N, C-alpha and C positions, 0 to 999 in steps of 0.2 A: 309454500310460497308466501311471500310477504307483500308483494305489490304487483300491479298490472297496469300497463300504459294503454293508450288508445289504439296502438298498433297490435295489441294482443300479446306483447312480450311480457313475460313474468319473471320476477327475480326472487331469490330466496337462498336456501342453503341445502347442499347435498354432500353428505359425508364430511361435514364440518368445513366445507369450502363454499364460497360464494358462487352462485350459478345463475344462468339465465336460460329460460325456456322459450323456444319459438312457438308460433301458433300451432304447430303440429305436435308439440309436446316433447321435442328433442332438447335435451339439456346440454349446455356447454359450461364447463367450469371457467370462472373468470381468472385472468392471469394474476400471478403473484406480483404485487407492485414493488417488491424488493428482492429481485433474483439474487440467489446466493445466501440469503438468510433462511433459517429454518422456520417455515410457517407453522404456527400452532393451529390456527383456525381463521376463517374469514366468513363474513355474512353480508349478503346484499339485502338492503332493507327497503329501498324504494327506487323507482325508475321514472324518469320524466318522458315527455313525448319527443324530446330530442335524443333519447337513448342514453342519457347520462345516468349512471347508477351510483347511488350513495350507500355506503355500508361501513364495515369496520374490518380490521385485520389485526391479529395478534401474533407476535413472534416470541420465541423463547427468550430472546435477549433484549427486547424492548416492550413496553406496555402496549396494550391494545390501543389502536388509533383510528381515526376517521379516514376513509378512503373514498375517492371518486374515480370510477372507471368510466372512460369515454369511448 
């Protein structure tokens, strides 16, 4: 895990995909922000108290880029 907010939500990476964990430890993979493209990997790096998640995503046909999941 990379970060934890005041609500106890944690973010990080699971199987080379960005993920969020709830307070009970249940993980959910974050959605692909460009459906239809082949996702190489993604990483959630931080979460704020509003639940916004900042990370990165890499695709085979474009360079790795910053992503915000809301």
